[in-house]
C-alpha positions as CSV (number, residue, x, y, z in Angstrom):
1,M,20.5,-26.8,-10.7
2,S,17.1,-25.3,-9.9
3,P,15.4,-23.4,-12.7
4,E,15.6,-19.7,-12.7
5,V,12.5,-18.0,-11.3
6,I,11.6,-15.0,-13.4
7,I,8.2,-14.2,-12.0
8,R,7.6,-14.1,-8.3
9,L,4.4,-12.8,-6.5
10,K,4.0,-12.6,-2.8
11,D,0.9,-11.5,-0.9
12,V,-0.4,-9.6,-4.0
13,A,-3.9,-8.1,-4.2
14,V,-5.8,-5.9,-6.6
15,T,-8.6,-4.2,-4.9
16,T,-11.6,-2.3,-6.3
17,G,-15.0,-1.5,-4.9
18,G,-13.8,-2.3,-1.4
19,R,-12.9,-5.9,-2.2
20,D,-10.1,-7.9,-3.7
21,I,-10.6,-9.0,-7.3
22,L,-7.2,-10.6,-7.2
23,S,-5.5,-12.1,-4.2
24,I,-2.4,-14.3,-4.6
25,D,-0.4,-15.5,-1.7
26,R,2.5,-17.0,-3.6
27,L,3.2,-17.6,-7.3
28,S,6.6,-18.5,-8.9
29,I,7.2,-19.1,-12.6
30,A,10.5,-20.3,-14.1
31,R,12.2,-19.2,-17.2
32,G,11.0,-21.2,-20.2
33,E,7.9,-22.5,-18.6
34,R,4.6,-22.8,-20.4
35,V,1.9,-22.1,-17.8
36,A,-1.8,-22.1,-18.5
37,F,-4.4,-20.4,-16.4
38,I,-7.9,-21.8,-16.4
39,G,-11.2,-20.9,-14.7
40,N,-14.6,-19.3,-15.2
41,S,-15.1,-15.8,-16.5
42,G,-14.2,-13.3,-13.7
43,S,-11.8,-15.7,-12.0
44,G,-9.0,-13.2,-12.2
45,K,-7.0,-14.5,-15.2
46,T,-7.1,-11.3,-17.1
47,T,-6.4,-9.1,-14.1
48,L,-3.4,-11.2,-13.4
49,M,-2.1,-10.9,-16.9
50,R,-2.7,-7.1,-17.0
51,M,-0.9,-6.7,-13.7
52,L,2.1,-8.5,-14.9
53,K,2.2,-6.3,-18.1
54,G,2.0,-3.2,-15.9
55,Y,-1.5,-2.1,-16.9
56,V,-3.0,-2.8,-13.5
57,I,-1.4,-1.6,-10.3
58,P,-1.5,-4.0,-7.3
59,S,-3.0,-2.6,-4.1
60,R,-0.5,-4.4,-2.0
61,G,2.2,-7.1,-2.1
62,E,5.4,-7.8,-4.0
63,V,5.5,-8.3,-7.8
64,E,9.0,-9.2,-9.0
65,V,9.7,-9.9,-12.7
66,L,13.1,-10.7,-14.2
67,G,14.8,-10.2,-10.9
68,A,13.5,-6.8,-10.1
69,P,10.3,-5.1,-8.8
70,V,7.9,-4.0,-11.5
71,P,8.9,-0.3,-12.0
72,L,5.4,1.2,-11.8
73,G,5.5,5.0,-11.8
74,D,8.9,5.2,-13.4
75,R,8.1,6.0,-17.1
76,R,11.7,5.5,-18.4
77,R,12.1,2.1,-16.7
78,M,8.6,1.1,-17.5
79,R,9.3,1.6,-21.2
80,V,12.2,-0.9,-20.9
81,Y,10.0,-3.3,-18.9
82,H,7.2,-3.2,-21.5
83,R,9.7,-4.3,-24.2
84,Q,10.5,-7.4,-22.1
85,I,6.8,-8.4,-21.6
86,G,4.9,-9.1,-24.8
87,M,1.2,-9.6,-24.8
88,I,-1.6,-10.6,-27.2
89,H,-5.3,-10.5,-26.6
90,Q,-8.5,-12.1,-27.5
91,H,-9.5,-9.4,-30.0
92,F,-6.1,-9.0,-31.6
93,D,-5.8,-5.2,-31.0
94,L,-4.5,-4.4,-34.5
95,I,-4.9,-1.1,-36.4
96,G,-7.3,-2.2,-39.1
97,R,-6.5,0.4,-41.7
98,E,-2.8,-0.4,-41.5
99,S,-1.0,-3.2,-43.3
100,V,0.4,-6.3,-41.8
101,W,3.8,-4.8,-42.3
102,Q,2.9,-1.6,-40.5
103,N,1.2,-3.4,-37.6
104,V,4.3,-5.6,-37.0
105,Y,6.5,-2.5,-37.1
106,H,4.7,-1.2,-34.0
107,G,6.5,-3.9,-32.1
108,R,9.7,-1.9,-32.5
109,L,8.4,1.4,-31.2
110,G,9.7,0.8,-27.7
111,Y,13.3,0.7,-29.0
112,L,13.1,4.0,-30.9
113,P,14.0,7.5,-29.7
114,F,10.9,9.6,-29.3
115,L,11.3,11.7,-32.5
116,N,12.1,8.6,-34.6
117,S,9.0,6.9,-33.3
118,L,6.8,10.0,-34.3
119,F,8.1,9.7,-37.9
120,T,8.4,5.9,-37.8
121,R,12.1,5.8,-38.6
122,F,13.4,2.3,-38.4
123,T,16.9,1.0,-38.7
124,G,18.0,-1.8,-40.9
125,A,18.1,-4.1,-37.9
126,D,14.5,-3.2,-37.1
127,L,13.5,-4.1,-40.6
128,Q,15.3,-7.4,-40.4
129,I,13.7,-8.3,-37.0
130,C,10.2,-7.5,-38.4
131,T,10.7,-9.4,-41.5
132,Q,11.8,-12.5,-39.6
133,A,8.8,-12.1,-37.2
134,I,6.4,-12.1,-40.2
135,K,8.2,-15.2,-41.7
136,E,7.7,-17.0,-38.3
137,V,3.9,-16.6,-38.6
138,R,3.9,-17.4,-42.3
139,L,2.4,-14.2,-43.6
140,E,5.0,-13.1,-46.1
141,E,2.4,-13.1,-48.9
142,M,0.2,-10.7,-47.0
143,L,2.6,-7.9,-46.2
144,L,0.6,-5.1,-47.8
145,R,-2.9,-6.4,-46.9
146,S,-4.7,-4.2,-44.4
147,A,-5.4,-5.9,-41.1
148,R,-9.2,-5.4,-41.4
149,T,-9.3,-7.7,-44.5
150,L,-7.7,-10.7,-42.7
151,S,-9.5,-13.6,-41.1
152,G,-9.4,-14.0,-37.3
153,G,-6.6,-16.5,-37.4
154,E,-4.5,-14.3,-39.7
155,Q,-5.1,-11.3,-37.4
156,Q,-3.9,-13.3,-34.4
157,R,-0.8,-14.3,-36.4
158,V,-0.1,-10.6,-37.0
159,A,-0.5,-9.9,-33.3
160,I,2.0,-12.7,-32.5
161,A,4.5,-11.3,-35.0
162,R,4.1,-7.8,-33.6
163,T,4.8,-9.1,-30.1
164,L,7.7,-11.2,-31.3
165,A,9.2,-8.1,-32.9
166,Q,9.5,-6.6,-29.4
167,E,12.1,-9.3,-28.7
168,P,10.3,-10.1,-25.3
169,T,11.5,-12.5,-22.6
170,I,8.0,-13.2,-21.4
171,F,5.0,-13.8,-23.6
172,L,1.5,-13.2,-22.1
173,A,-1.5,-14.5,-24.1
174,D,-4.9,-13.5,-22.7
175,E,-7.6,-15.8,-24.1
176,P,-5.8,-15.8,-27.5
177,V,-8.1,-18.3,-29.2
178,S,-11.5,-17.8,-27.5
179,S,-12.8,-16.0,-30.6
180,L,-11.6,-18.6,-33.0
181,D,-13.1,-21.9,-34.1
182,P,-11.6,-25.1,-32.7
183,A,-9.4,-25.9,-35.7
184,L,-8.0,-22.4,-35.9
185,A,-7.5,-22.4,-32.1
186,E,-5.3,-25.4,-32.3
187,D,-3.4,-23.9,-35.2
188,I,-2.7,-20.7,-33.3
189,L,-1.6,-22.5,-30.1
190,D,0.7,-24.8,-32.1
191,L,2.3,-21.7,-33.6
192,L,2.5,-19.8,-30.3
193,V,4.1,-22.7,-28.5
194,S,6.6,-23.5,-31.3
195,I,7.7,-19.8,-31.4
196,C,8.1,-19.6,-27.6
197,D,10.1,-22.8,-27.6
198,A,12.3,-21.7,-30.5
199,Y,13.0,-18.3,-28.9
200,R,13.1,-19.7,-25.4
201,L,10.3,-17.5,-24.2
202,T,8.3,-18.0,-21.0
203,L,4.7,-18.4,-22.0
204,L,1.7,-17.5,-19.7
205,V,-1.6,-18.2,-21.4
206,S,-5.2,-18.0,-20.1
207,L,-7.7,-20.4,-21.6
208,H,-11.3,-21.3,-21.1
209,L,-10.9,-24.9,-22.4
210,P,-9.1,-27.2,-20.0
211,E,-8.4,-29.7,-22.8
212,L,-6.3,-27.1,-24.5
213,A,-4.4,-26.3,-21.3
214,R,-3.6,-30.0,-20.9
215,R,-2.3,-30.3,-24.4
216,Y,-0.1,-27.2,-24.5
217,A,1.0,-26.3,-20.9
218,D,3.8,-27.6,-18.7
219,R,1.8,-26.6,-15.6
220,I,-1.8,-25.6,-15.1
221,I,-3.1,-23.1,-12.6
222,A,-6.9,-22.9,-11.8
223,M,-8.3,-19.7,-10.5
224,E,-11.6,-18.7,-8.9
225,G,-12.7,-15.4,-7.4
226,G,-9.2,-13.9,-8.0
227,R,-7.5,-16.7,-6.1
228,I,-5.5,-19.8,-7.1
229,I,-7.5,-22.8,-6.1
230,W,-5.4,-25.6,-7.7
231,E,-2.2,-26.1,-9.6
232,G,-0.5,-29.2,-11.0
233,L,0.8,-31.0,-14.1
234,P,-1.5,-31.5,-17.1
235,E,-1.8,-35.2,-16.4
236,E,-3.1,-34.4,-12.9
237,L,-6.0,-32.4,-14.3
238,S,-8.6,-35.1,-14.1
239,G,-12.2,-34.9,-15.3
240,E,-13.3,-34.8,-11.6
241,R,-10.9,-31.9,-11.0
242,I,-12.3,-30.0,-14.0
243,Q,-15.8,-30.5,-12.8
244,E,-14.8,-29.2,-9.4
245,I,-13.1,-26.1,-10.9
246,Y,-15.9,-25.2,-13.3
247,G,-18.8,-26.6,-11.4
248,R,-18.5,-24.4,-8.3
249,D,-20.9,-21.6,-7.5
250,N,-19.9,-19.0,-10.0
251,H,-21.6,-16.0,-8.3
252,R,-18.3,-14.6,-7.1
253,G,-16.7,-14.9,-10.5
254,E,-19.6,-13.0,-12.1
255,E,-19.2,-10.3,-9.5
256,N,-15.5,-10.1,-10.1
257,D,-16.2,-9.8,-13.8
258,R,-18.6,-6.9,-13.2
259,L,-16.1,-5.2,-10.9
260,E,-13.2,-5.5,-13.4
261,R,-15.3,-3.9,-16.1
262,A,-16.5,-1.1,-13.8
263,S,-13.0,-0.4,-12.7
264,G,-11.7,0.0,-16.3
265,F,-9.5,-3.0,-16.4
266,H,-11.2,-4.0,-19.7
267,M,-10.3,-0.8,-21.7
268,A,-12.6,0.4,-24.5
269,W,-9.6,1.5,-26.5
270,Q,-7.0,-0.8,-28.0
271,Q,-3.7,-1.3,-26.2
272,G,-0.9,0.0,-28.3
273,V,2.6,-1.5,-28.2
274,Q,4.4,-0.7,-24.9
275,G,1.2,0.0,-23.2
276,H,0.1,3.2,-24.8
277,P,-3.4,3.5,-26.2
278,V,-3.9,3.9,-30.0
279,P,-7.0,5.0,-31.8
280,S,-9.5,2.2,-32.7
281,S,-9.7,1.4,-36.4
């Protein structure tokens, strides 16, 4: 039996400044896959991740996730969609003044009625889910610590637990270890992969370092100038291929990076759970 495809893109583009900063002819990802996206800064990895989350609206094409078109413009359906698509970022996006416990609780906001969410009223089931998420990232001893007092690795663990508390089907990780030292990077990726495997989540992760992609992914996709330029198995990513991917003229990637920032795709405020902005700490 063929694996179930849960992400399907066809003739998709994101356009700004009169040009495409993302242009993908075809892309399919199966349930349970671990897919790593590699490429220089500005290659389109972040734009792709944000489009799949629903933060960026494609200019044209078909984006189908979990068997249905992404419900852009429908607030009620988008709320449900955001619960299914978890996402962590390079800079963790925690509320620094709040505790580990409170930050992880935010992963449940998408399940609460509006009034309950205003007053942070959680059910016993919500508490159990959050407790288990914190255990998965091994931070039980830090429940009451404020997020701003944690190390970078600990903060990313909180972000993973918060996303896990959403009970997602797809886990997006946009440069999750680029701000960490190598030892911590491996520790976080070990944890992320083990959690996704244990909960049978589909993992899409963007990485700068191809050696990490080879170690943790089932499939690797290289991007340049918003386009897919190569894809294959980890063992097929040779040193010569890496040199070709990263050694090309990077002018277009730098231009894409500038256009993404100018268009607001890299938001100055933190992304709250379910895609709503929250105040910076």
